[in-house]
Residue, then its C-alpha position, 0 to 999 in steps of 0.5 A: m181758653r174761656i168764652l163769654f157766653t153760654i149756650i142754652l142747655l136743652f136736654t129734652f131729647s137726646l140720643t144714647w149713642a155707642q162709640n161703635v157706629k156702624m153704617g146701616e145700623f139705626s137706633d128707633e130714636e133715629i128712625n122716628l125723629k120728625e125733629v130737633s126739640y131744641e130747634p125745630d124749625a131745622a130742616a135737616v140734622v147731623l145725628w152723629e158725626e166721627g173723626e178718629s186720627q192716629f199717625s201712620s208712615g209719617l202722615l196723620v191719617t183720619n178717619y171720618l164717618f158722618r150719619v145725617k138726617i132729613l127733616s123737611e123739604a128745604g132739608k134736602e139740599h144736604g144730599d149733596i156733599r163737598i170736601r175741600y182738601y189741598i193735593g198740593d204738588s205733592k199730595v199735601e193731603y188725599i183722600s180714599s175709601v169713600k163710602a156713602q148709602i142713603s136709607n128710606f123707611n117705608g113703615d118698618e121696611v128700610e130701603t138701603t142704597k149704595l151709591k155708586k161711583e157716578n154719585i161719588f167723584d172729583v172736582d180739581l178746582g185749581e191751584g192745588y185744590r181738590e174736591t170730593r163730591i157726593t151726589f146722594p139719589n132718592v133723597q126723602v123727608g125722612s131719609i137718613l145719609e151716610y158717608s165714610y172716608k179716609k184723609a190723610d195728611k202730611n203736614l204734621t206741624f199744625l193739625d186741623g183737629w175738629t170742628f164739632q158745630n154744622s150748619i144744622p143742629t148736631l145731636g152728637s159729634h166725637y173726636q179722638i186722636k192717638m198721639n206719637p210718643n215722638l211728637d209733643y202737641q200743644t191742645i188748642s181748644q175753643g169754645y164755652n161747650l168744648s171747655t164746660r160740658a165735653e165728654k173728655s178722656e185720655d187712655y194710653g194716649i188716645y184722646k176723646w172729646t164728646l158734645r151734644n146737642l149743639y145748635s147750627l152755626k148760622e148768622e145772628p144780628y149783631m155777630k158778624n163774626y160768629r166763626d171766631y166762636i166755633e167749637r173746635i180744637e186743634f194741635q200745634l206741634f211744639r217738639y219732637k225726639e230726635s236721635t243723637h249720640v247721646g241718646e234720643l232728646w227733644k228737639n223744639v219746633l216752635n220758635t220763641w216771639e222773639k225769634l219769630g218778630d226777627e224772621l218776619i222782620s228779615s223777610y221784610r228787609q229782603k224787600g227793601y222796606y227797611r232802607s232808606n235810599p229808596i224812600e228818601k227818593e221817593l220823597l224828594d217831591a213830597d211835602i210831609s213837613g210839620e210842626t209836630q209828629l202828627e201832622m207829619a204822619s198825617k201828611a205821609y199817609y195822606y200821601v200813601r193813601d192817595n198817590f198808590t193803590a191798594e190791591g188784594v187782600d190784606f196778610i203779614y207777607a210783602d210778595q213785591q221789593i219796595n222799588q216795584l212798589l215805588k214804580t208801579r205804585t200798586g200793592s197789597p195793603q201790607e205793602l202800602s203799610l210797610l212802605l208807610m212805615g218806611i216813610l215813617k222811619s225816614q222822619g225820625i218818627t218811631c214805627d214798627p209793624v204790630l201783627i194781628g189776627s183780625k175778627g172772623n179769623g177764627r179766633t177769640d184770642i191770640v194762642p200762646f204759642p209762638f206761630l204765625n198762622q193764627f195773624d192775618e193783617i198789619l197794622l202800624r204802632t207808632e209814637l207821635d209827640g209821645e202818644v202811642k198811635f195805631i195806623d191802618l192803610s186797608d181803607k181808602d176812605a178812612p182818615f188818618g187815625y182810623v182802624d178797621l173795627d175788625k182790627q180793633v183786637k185785644a192784642g198782638l205780635y209787636l215786630v221789632q228786632g231782637t225784643s218782638a212780643i206779644v202786647p195788648l192793644e187800645f184804641e181810641g173811641s169808635g164814633n157816637v151820633v148826636y140827633f138834633s132837631q127844632v119842631d114848629f109850625e110854618g103855616s098849616d104844616l108842623v115842620m122838623n128841621n133835624s141834623i144828625r152828626h156821626y162821628q168817626h165809625e160811624g161817620l165812616n160807616w154812613q158816608k160809604t151809605v150815601d156813596y152808594l145811594e148816589k151811585q145808584k142814583d137812588p134819593l137821600d130820602k131812602l136813608f130816613a124813609e121808616s122814619a117819616n111814616n105819613m111825613n114828607i121829607q124835604d130838603i136832603s144834605f150831607e156834607n162830609t168834614l170827617q178827614e177836618k172834623d171827625f164827623v159827617t152832617t146829614s140835615f133833612k126836613i120832615v113835614m106834617e102837611s096841613a096838621a095845625e087843621e086837625d084838633m090833635i096832633m099826635f107825633n114821634p119826636i125822635k125821628y132817628s135812631s138805629f134802635s127804634k126796632n128792635p133788632f133781637t127778635q129770635e127766641y134764642r141765641i147761640f153766639p154773643v152780642d157784639f156791637e162791635h166798639k163803644f158808642s152812644e146814640m144822642s137825641s135832643v128834641n126841641i118842640k115849640i107849643p104853637e098858639g091855641y095848642e096845649l100839651d096833651d100828653f107826652p112820654q115819661d121819664a125813664v131810665l133801662t139797663i140790665e145786669g152789669s150796664p152794658i146798656v144804658f138808655s135814658y129818656s127825659t123831658n122838660f116843658m118850659n116857656g112853652i118849649l117842651t125839650v126831649s132828650s135821650k141816650l142809648a149808651i154801649r158801654n160793653p159791646l160785647i155781651g154774653a148770650e146767657q143775657y140775651p133775654d134781659l138784651k132783648y126785652l131791654m132793646e124790645s123797651i127802648a124801640s117802645k120807648l122812642q115811638e111813645p108820641v108827643i099830643l098836641k090838643k087844640i085849645v077849644a075857647p070856652 
């Protein structure tokens, strides 16, 4: 699996490790380490971590070892360790042999304290989950914390494997697994570093992976789904050996996509979502008629959205029978989607579920093996008047036809009896922003009459922001406080026409009071842009930049030069981009008949930009922000 980003490689500091790390034995490099060269502000660092797995008596047994160093006062929080596991009703997982110790250094002296039972204990979290907690005493800057434990797991179908990154930098991360010759697993790996610079080996059925000098995992601007890019490795059981009267034979565990789809469709049928009788009774008093299938589907969407309440989180299974859903009028988002599917089918419209792994579910691409764990949500695929359209019921505020941006993934499992298959997914445009402004004098005041249209998803997000401000009883001028500078914001109005016209409109006035009394008037003509400030201030980038969807921000400002003034200076035309043109910014001016027209357009053509382009992107966005701040200057004409 190829991940479209590159982590900057910095090898100015690297520990040399033997594979057999022993607790309490430290190198001079570890003892003297004060900061991580490639992440100097890190509060703590994983010096080494390792997991070694093998199969034993029907279990997967993994021995874990972790070594962490505290680098600053803030790093002391890493002295509290929590290890969650699922015990269920039959000890599906359980943890044993927990050991921990802390070492503090005073010159050449080392004081090592082994933790006692009061510092290592278990907590019942409920619903089958437990947590082993380790509390290190006397944690100081410079302390080295070590702990190890053993975990046994009865689930041999899907192995958790190993995650190579942590919330703090990791200097060395190692995982190995000794495979059982009677079990055949598919390896599922993810991460650019794992595919390009991991130290790998295989010897007598023991597979090993090591990664070094990894950045910490943390949120970055325009990457809310960074967990989809974590360096990790997992295993899916493909087949196993079975003894028969003719000898040992391999027996497949994984179904085909067709069988997997049929099994899920069967579960929906058992709940009644493919039955027409209850749905037809529900529609007796509902009007979903229309001259086109698109009109009928739209009415059906709003009927379900406005007459049923969604509770719970999205998933792929239905818990309720359809009769119960129709009675309570409350269900999970997936149950409401299946209800809508049944309504559309009852009207002769082709409509079937598509399972997707949403953004943030932990994967960048579908794993090409038929198992359901990788899917977490449902979309509906319809054919309306000969055109394919996707329907999403997860957002009660969203108009018909809007698919949540986190669900706009590249492929999904299309569920059709006997022919279910992975299909590519394509979605319609996700929204632009258009800003208009007329600048003129009213008496002695400079007045900018502004209007902003946010389309589609941009409009939906803007509407939610407005709704939040109104709920908090905050003034709407907070929407533009950063743009106003020394000007007054007046007459703000908001109109929501998302359902009818696909956009919302915000109108407002900005006033520079008594401007005509000045000999020189200077103001920024473009008063609204999401990129008037550079969002990228970090020196380096770990993950790709994800703008989520293609969109454009366009501005058009007409400035009437008042009598008695002349145009002294204004921004120059410019076109800015980076290699491959994933983002293109243009800025132009035109002066004619006493009116200066300022236009700009920022187009996000490719919403996913690799980390290797981050330095160029950062400079580009800084240049764009600077350009958007350039002023127009009007100068009073002095009589000769």
